C-alpha positions as CSV (number, residue, x, y, z in Angstrom):
1,M,94.6,111.9,67.6
2,R,94.4,108.6,65.8
3,V,96.9,106.4,67.6
4,L,98.3,103.0,66.6
5,V,99.3,100.8,69.6
6,A,101.5,97.7,69.4
7,G,101.8,95.6,72.5
8,S,98.3,96.5,73.8
9,S,97.7,93.4,75.8
10,G,100.5,93.8,78.3
11,L,100.4,95.5,81.7
12,V,100.9,99.1,80.3
13,G,99.1,98.6,77.0
14,S,95.9,97.2,78.5
15,S,95.6,100.3,80.6
16,L,96.8,102.7,77.9
17,V,94.2,101.8,75.3
18,P,91.1,102.5,77.4
19,H,92.8,105.6,78.9
20,L,93.4,107.1,75.4
21,R,89.9,106.3,74.3
22,E,88.4,107.9,77.4
23,R,90.5,111.0,76.6
24,G,88.9,111.2,73.1
25,H,91.6,109.5,71.0
26,D,90.9,107.1,68.2
27,V,92.9,103.9,69.0
28,V,93.8,101.1,66.6
29,R,95.4,98.0,68.2
30,L,98.0,95.9,66.3
31,V,97.2,92.2,66.8
32,R,98.8,89.0,65.6
33,R,95.5,87.3,64.7
34,D,92.6,88.1,62.5
35,P,91.2,91.5,63.4
36,R,87.8,91.5,65.2
37,G,86.8,94.9,64.0
38,P,87.9,98.3,62.6
39,E,89.7,99.1,65.9
40,E,92.2,96.3,65.2
41,A,94.8,95.7,62.5
42,A,96.8,92.5,61.8
43,W,100.6,92.4,61.7
44,D,103.3,89.8,61.8
45,P,106.6,91.2,63.0
46,V,108.5,87.9,62.4
47,A,107.5,87.9,58.7
48,G,107.8,91.7,58.4
49,D,104.1,92.1,57.4
50,I,102.1,95.1,58.4
51,D,99.2,97.0,56.8
52,T,100.9,100.2,55.7
53,A,97.5,101.8,54.8
54,V,96.5,101.5,58.5
55,V,99.8,102.9,59.7
56,A,99.4,105.8,57.3
57,S,96.0,106.6,58.6
58,C,97.3,107.2,62.1
59,D,98.9,110.4,63.6
60,A,101.1,108.6,66.1
61,V,102.4,105.1,66.9
62,V,103.1,103.7,70.4
63,D,105.2,100.5,70.4
64,L,105.0,98.6,73.7
65,A,105.6,95.1,72.1
66,G,108.0,92.6,73.5
67,V,107.9,89.3,75.5
68,N,107.5,89.6,79.2
69,V,111.1,89.5,80.7
70,A,109.9,88.3,84.1
71,S,107.5,85.6,83.0
72,R,110.0,82.8,82.5
73,P,113.6,82.0,83.5
74,L,116.2,83.9,81.4
75,T,117.9,81.0,79.7
76,A,120.0,81.6,76.7
77,A,117.1,80.9,74.4
78,R,114.8,83.1,76.4
79,K,117.4,86.0,76.2
80,R,117.4,85.7,72.4
81,E,113.6,85.9,72.4
82,V,113.6,88.9,74.7
83,V,116.0,90.7,72.2
84,T,114.4,89.5,69.0
85,S,110.8,90.3,70.0
86,R,111.8,93.9,70.7
87,V,114.1,94.5,67.8
88,Q,111.8,93.0,65.2
89,T,108.7,95.0,66.3
90,A,110.5,98.3,66.7
91,G,112.5,97.8,63.5
92,L,109.4,96.9,61.4
93,L,107.5,100.0,62.7
94,A,110.5,102.3,62.2
95,R,111.1,101.1,58.7
96,T,107.4,101.4,57.8
97,L,107.3,105.0,59.1
98,A,110.4,105.8,57.2
99,G,109.0,104.4,54.0
100,L,105.8,106.3,54.4
101,A,107.7,109.5,55.1
102,S,109.8,109.1,52.0
103,Q,106.7,108.4,49.8
104,D,104.4,111.2,51.1
105,P,105.6,113.1,54.3
106,G,102.1,114.6,54.7
107,R,100.5,111.1,55.1
108,A,103.0,109.5,57.5
109,P,102.6,109.5,61.3
110,R,105.0,112.0,62.7
111,V,105.4,110.5,66.1
112,L,106.8,107.2,67.4
113,L,106.7,106.5,71.1
114,Q,109.0,103.5,71.6
115,A,109.1,101.5,74.7
116,S,112.5,101.1,76.4
117,G,113.7,100.8,80.0
118,I,115.9,102.3,82.7
119,G,117.8,99.0,82.7
120,A,119.7,100.9,80.0
121,Y,121.9,102.4,82.7
122,G,122.8,99.3,84.7
123,D,123.5,99.2,88.4
124,R,124.9,102.7,89.1
125,G,124.6,103.0,92.9
126,D,123.6,106.4,94.1
127,T,124.6,108.3,90.9
128,L,121.7,110.5,89.7
129,L,121.0,109.4,86.2
130,T,119.5,111.8,83.6
131,E,118.8,110.9,80.0
132,D,122.4,112.1,79.1
133,E,124.1,109.3,81.0
134,P,125.8,106.6,78.9
135,L,124.3,103.1,78.7
136,G,125.6,100.4,81.0
137,D,127.1,97.0,80.1
138,T,124.5,94.5,81.7
139,F,122.3,92.2,79.7
140,F,119.4,94.5,80.0
141,A,121.5,97.5,78.9
142,G,122.4,95.5,75.8
143,V,118.8,94.8,75.1
144,V,118.0,98.5,75.4
145,R,120.9,99.5,73.2
146,R,119.7,97.3,70.3
147,W,116.0,98.1,71.0
148,E,116.5,101.8,70.7
149,A,118.9,101.5,67.7
150,A,116.1,99.8,65.8
151,T,114.2,103.1,65.7
152,V,117.0,104.9,63.7
153,P,115.3,104.6,60.3
154,A,112.3,106.6,61.6
155,Q,114.6,109.1,63.3
156,D,116.5,109.6,60.1
157,A,113.3,110.1,58.2
158,G,112.3,113.0,60.4
159,V,109.8,111.2,62.7
160,R,109.8,112.5,66.2
161,V,110.9,109.4,68.2
162,V,110.6,109.3,72.0
163,L,112.4,106.4,73.8
164,L,110.2,105.6,76.8
165,R,112.8,104.5,79.4
166,T,110.3,103.2,81.8
167,G,111.1,102.5,85.4
168,I,109.4,100.0,87.8
169,V,105.7,100.3,87.0
170,L,103.7,99.9,90.2
171,S,100.2,98.5,89.6
172,P,97.6,96.9,91.9
173,D,97.1,94.3,89.2
174,G,100.6,92.8,88.8
175,G,103.9,93.7,87.4
176,A,106.9,94.6,89.6
177,A,104.6,95.3,92.6
178,A,103.1,91.8,92.8
179,P,105.9,90.3,94.9
180,L,105.5,93.1,97.4
181,L,101.7,93.4,97.4
182,L,100.8,89.7,97.9
183,P,102.6,89.4,101.3
184,L,101.1,92.7,102.4
185,R,97.6,91.3,102.1
186,A,98.7,88.8,104.8
187,G,100.1,91.6,107.0
188,V,103.8,91.1,106.0
189,A,106.0,93.6,104.2
190,T,109.0,92.1,102.2
191,R,112.3,93.9,101.7
192,L,114.5,92.7,98.8
193,G,118.1,92.5,99.7
194,S,119.7,95.3,101.8
195,G,117.0,97.8,100.8
196,R,119.6,100.4,100.1
197,Q,119.2,100.1,96.3
198,F,117.3,102.9,94.5
199,W,114.1,101.8,92.9
200,S,113.0,104.3,90.2
201,W,109.3,103.8,90.0
202,I,106.1,105.2,88.4
203,S,102.5,104.3,89.1
204,L,100.6,102.6,86.2
205,L,98.2,105.5,86.0
206,D,101.1,108.0,85.7
207,E,102.8,105.8,83.1
208,V,99.8,106.0,80.8
209,R,99.3,109.7,81.5
210,A,102.9,110.3,80.6
211,I,102.6,108.4,77.3
212,E,99.6,110.4,76.4
213,H,101.4,113.6,77.3
214,L,104.4,112.7,75.1
215,L,102.1,112.2,72.1
216,T,102.1,116.0,71.7
217,A,104.9,117.4,74.0
218,P,107.9,118.7,72.1
219,V,110.2,115.8,73.3
220,H,112.5,113.6,71.3
221,G,115.1,111.0,72.2
222,P,115.2,109.2,75.6
223,A,112.9,110.2,78.4
224,N,113.0,108.5,81.8
225,L,109.4,107.5,82.6
226,V,109.7,107.6,86.4
227,A,107.9,109.6,89.1
228,R,110.9,109.5,91.4
229,A,113.6,107.2,92.9
230,D,113.4,106.0,96.5
231,R,115.5,103.6,98.5
232,H,113.8,100.3,98.2
233,A,113.5,100.1,102.0
234,D,111.7,103.5,102.1
235,L,109.2,102.4,99.5
236,V,108.6,99.2,101.4
237,Q,108.1,101.2,104.6
238,A,105.5,103.4,102.8
239,L,103.7,100.2,101.6
240,R,103.8,98.7,105.1
241,L,102.2,101.7,106.7
242,A,99.5,102.0,104.0
243,W,98.6,98.4,104.5
244,G,99.1,98.4,108.3
245,A,101.4,95.4,108.0
246,R,102.9,94.3,111.3
247,V,106.3,93.1,110.3
248,T,108.9,93.5,107.5
249,V,110.7,90.4,106.4
250,P,114.0,90.7,104.5
251,V,114.6,88.4,101.5
252,P,118.4,87.9,101.4
253,A,120.1,88.9,98.2
254,P,121.8,85.5,97.6
255,A,118.3,83.8,97.7
256,L,117.0,86.3,95.2
257,R,120.0,85.8,92.9
258,L,119.5,82.0,93.0
259,A,115.7,82.3,92.3
260,L,115.7,85.1,89.8
261,R,119.1,84.6,88.1
262,D,119.8,87.5,85.6
263,F,116.5,89.2,86.5
264,S,117.7,89.6,90.1
265,S,119.6,92.7,88.9
266,E,116.3,94.4,88.4
267,A,115.3,93.9,92.0
268,L,118.8,94.3,93.6
269,G,120.4,96.8,91.2
270,S,120.4,100.5,92.1
271,I,119.1,102.9,89.4
272,N,118.6,106.5,90.6
273,A,116.9,107.8,87.5
274,D,115.8,111.4,87.2
275,P,112.8,112.2,85.0
276,A,114.5,115.4,83.8
277,V,113.0,115.4,80.3
278,L,109.5,114.5,81.4
279,R,109.6,117.1,84.2
280,E,110.9,119.9,81.9
281,S,108.2,119.0,79.4
282,G,105.6,120.0,82.0
283,F,104.4,116.6,83.1
284,I,103.3,116.4,86.8
285,P,102.7,112.9,88.3
286,L,99.6,112.3,90.3
287,H,101.6,110.0,92.6
288,G,104.8,111.9,93.3
289,T,105.9,110.3,96.6
290,A,106.2,106.8,98.0
291,T,103.3,107.6,100.4
292,D,101.1,108.7,97.5
293,V,101.7,105.6,95.4
294,A,101.3,103.3,98.4
295,H,97.9,104.7,99.3
296,W,96.8,104.6,95.6
297,L,97.9,100.9,95.4
298,R,96.0,100.1,98.6
299,A,92.8,101.9,97.5
300,S,93.0,100.4,94.0
301,G,93.5,97.0,95.4
302,R,90.4,97.3,97.5
303,R,88.3,98.2,94.4
304,A,89.7,95.3,92.4
305,P,87.2,92.4,91.9
């Protein structure tokens, strides 16, 4: 397939592009600078500019664009940027696909895989959350509500839209695992809060495998991109054993709330997401247990330069 990827420089995108190419797909990256070759195309979501001919030449679009939520404090201005960066990019792509479909349905990409997140559900305790659950009322749930709504023009035009409600992506190179992996290298495991909260996680490798799977799987609408949900303390224990860490140090919830502010809900909130749609579509994760992913993270970390 010829796949157009937006947001290719982030944690997931930078792994997805080489994965797709290794699997034989032709990938075009959307960039916000002058393209450096035929494998790149320029766009400006703020101005609403995109090369429709490039979009029309592709079979599918994967949109992973949006500012990093965890990279800076969530001030009021930063919250607006988080929302705007997602709604603008998703909206521009959805409207472009809809316009192409109305002009010549045979030329338009028929698939849009749109990034989203399990933060859509909010802190729900032990409740098992399938894709049919209503959205929550937190800041992040509000972000997801507007983000996913931006894809409606493409859906209305008959494009198969999959909303990638991604969980906590565990990677040896950063992301949500970084605060846990750094202390492990010094022989210390860290537990965030009580440890009773559910963390719905997926390895970075399974994340990109799942996205490739959904390019052709007959799925539309929301899909929880998680391998499984574990109590945070159980995941930390698996990591401790894989690294041979001697002790586990708890980080009190009040300290996390003070340091992380709104983002603390991502670490302390409990989201027990079930990958029902992904599982029923036939996807099988390579890292299906906390022990599996802990040993993969350990082995991958050793190979990292």
